[in-house]
N, C-alpha and C positions, 0 to 999 in steps of 0.2 A: 354198180355196172353204167346206169345213166346220170349219175349225179354229175354235177358241174365239178370244177377243179376248187371253186371258192368253197363249196359246201364241205368236200374232202378235207379241206383244211380244219375246219371246225369239228367234224365227226371223221374217225377214219372209214366209216363205211358210208359216210355220204347220205345218212339218213335225214330225213323228213318229216314231220317237223322236230325243230329241236328250239330248247331252251337253256340259255347259259346263263348261271346265277352267281353272283359274287357275295358271298357269306359274310357277315359283320365279322371283322378281325382277321378275314383271309386275305390272300393277295393271288389267288389261284382260282379261275372260273371254275364252275361246276356244270358240266355240260349233261343235259339230260336228252333222250331221244326215246319215242315210241310214245305215241300220246296218252294212250291209258297209264304209263309211268309217271308220265308229267304232271297229269291230273292228278293221280295219288299225291306225290310228292309234294305238288304245290297245295293241297287239302290238309296232308298232314301237317306241314310245316306254317301255312299261312292261312288257314281257314278254322283255327281252332277258337271256340269261343264265339262264333259269329252265328252257329244255328245252320251252317252248311253240312258240316260234317256231325253225324249223330255221336251221342255217347258209346263208348265201344263196351265197357263192362257194367253189369249190375252193382249195385252198392255190395262192397263186401267180396266180391267176385273178380277183383282184378287181377289178370294174369292166369285164371283158371279155364282150361278148357271147358266150352257149354257156359261160361259165364259171360258171354256176349249178349248185348240187347237186342229184341227183335230189329230195331230199327237200322243199326251197325249192319246185321247181317244183310237187311235189306238193301242197304246202301253197297256193301262188297259185291253182292249178288248182281247189282245192275251196272256197277262199275266194270265188271266184268264180262258181263253178259254181250255189252254191245261191241265188243270185239271177240269175243271166243265164239258165240252163236248167231248174232245178227248182223255182222259185217261180212262174212262168207256168202252168207245169202242175197244181201243188198249186191255184193259185187256180181255174183252168178247173175242175178236179175238186170243189172246194169249190162254185162257183156250180151245176154242174150236179146235186151230189146235196143241194142246198137244196130243202126244200120249199116 
């Protein structure tokens, strides 16, 4: 509703922030919106073996529900906590404290 026309050309909803990625061998850009999705996508595809993203499964438990490592579960929790639980409280605080 408030997006400038230039942003609506990139993303149909005029969302911001956005990231566009040109995958190797592709001619079409992939446009990502929503900050938590952008972070998760970048971590899934570019942070492997960097230590940023913990190992997902315990040895021999790959693909099994409940086979995830405690570190990966904590990582997922905090990745989603920031938008699901923290952000609404921060927004309310910002609105109520503004003059």
